[in-house]
C-alpha positions as CSV (number, residue, x, y, z in Angstrom):
1,M,12.6,-36.8,-5.8
2,I,15.9,-35.2,-4.8
3,T,16.6,-34.5,-1.1
4,K,17.8,-30.9,-0.8
5,L,17.9,-30.5,2.9
6,L,18.4,-32.9,5.8
7,L,18.0,-31.7,9.4
8,L,19.5,-33.7,12.2
9,D,19.4,-33.2,15.9
10,F,22.8,-34.7,16.7
11,D,23.7,-33.8,20.3
12,G,21.4,-35.5,22.8
13,T,19.7,-37.6,20.1
14,V,22.3,-39.4,18.0
15,A,25.1,-38.9,20.5
16,N,25.4,-37.3,23.9
17,T,28.6,-35.2,24.1
18,G,27.9,-33.5,27.4
19,R,30.2,-35.8,29.4
20,A,33.1,-35.6,26.9
21,N,32.7,-31.8,26.8
22,A,32.8,-31.5,30.6
23,T,35.7,-34.0,31.0
24,S,37.7,-32.0,28.4
25,Y,37.2,-28.7,30.1
26,I,38.0,-30.2,33.5
27,E,41.2,-31.7,32.2
28,A,42.2,-28.5,30.4
29,L,41.5,-26.4,33.5
30,A,43.5,-28.8,35.7
31,E,46.5,-28.3,33.5
32,Q,46.2,-24.6,34.4
33,G,46.0,-25.4,38.1
34,I,42.2,-24.9,38.3
35,T,40.1,-27.7,39.8
36,I,36.4,-28.1,39.3
37,T,34.5,-31.4,39.7
38,M,32.2,-33.0,37.3
39,E,29.3,-32.3,39.7
40,Q,30.3,-28.6,39.8
41,Y,30.4,-28.4,36.1
42,R,27.1,-30.1,35.7
43,Q,25.3,-28.0,38.3
44,K,26.7,-24.6,37.4
45,Y,28.4,-24.5,34.0
46,F,26.7,-27.0,31.7
47,G,25.1,-25.1,28.8
48,M,26.9,-21.9,29.7
49,R,28.9,-20.2,26.9
50,C,32.7,-20.7,27.2
51,P,33.6,-17.0,27.9
52,E,30.9,-16.7,30.6
53,F,31.9,-20.0,32.1
54,L,35.6,-19.2,32.2
55,N,34.9,-15.6,33.4
56,D,32.8,-17.1,36.3
57,I,35.7,-19.2,37.5
58,G,38.0,-16.2,37.4
59,I,39.7,-16.4,34.0
60,T,39.5,-13.0,32.4
61,D,42.7,-12.9,30.3
62,P,41.7,-13.4,26.6
63,E,45.0,-15.3,25.8
64,Q,44.5,-17.7,28.7
65,M,40.9,-18.2,27.6
66,K,42.1,-19.0,24.1
67,A,44.7,-21.4,25.4
68,I,42.2,-23.3,27.5
69,R,39.7,-23.5,24.7
70,R,42.4,-24.8,22.3
71,R,43.5,-27.4,24.8
72,K,40.0,-28.4,25.5
73,V,39.5,-29.1,21.8
74,E,42.7,-31.1,21.7
75,I,41.6,-33.3,24.6
76,Y,38.0,-33.7,23.2
């Protein structure tokens, strides 16, 4: 028998990336002069899509959003 499909629930099962994700955003935002704590991120922003999250903290410029997302990925 040949396996044609393999489903894997990675995040939260094999690995938990929540802390690394939050830490990366917090650091990228700090470089832009925006301070949020881990607790604030967990309580209010965890699970929120990036544009919504950044919009909620007052970042509306698409270029700044791209820069923050790019830097977050570099840090991650």
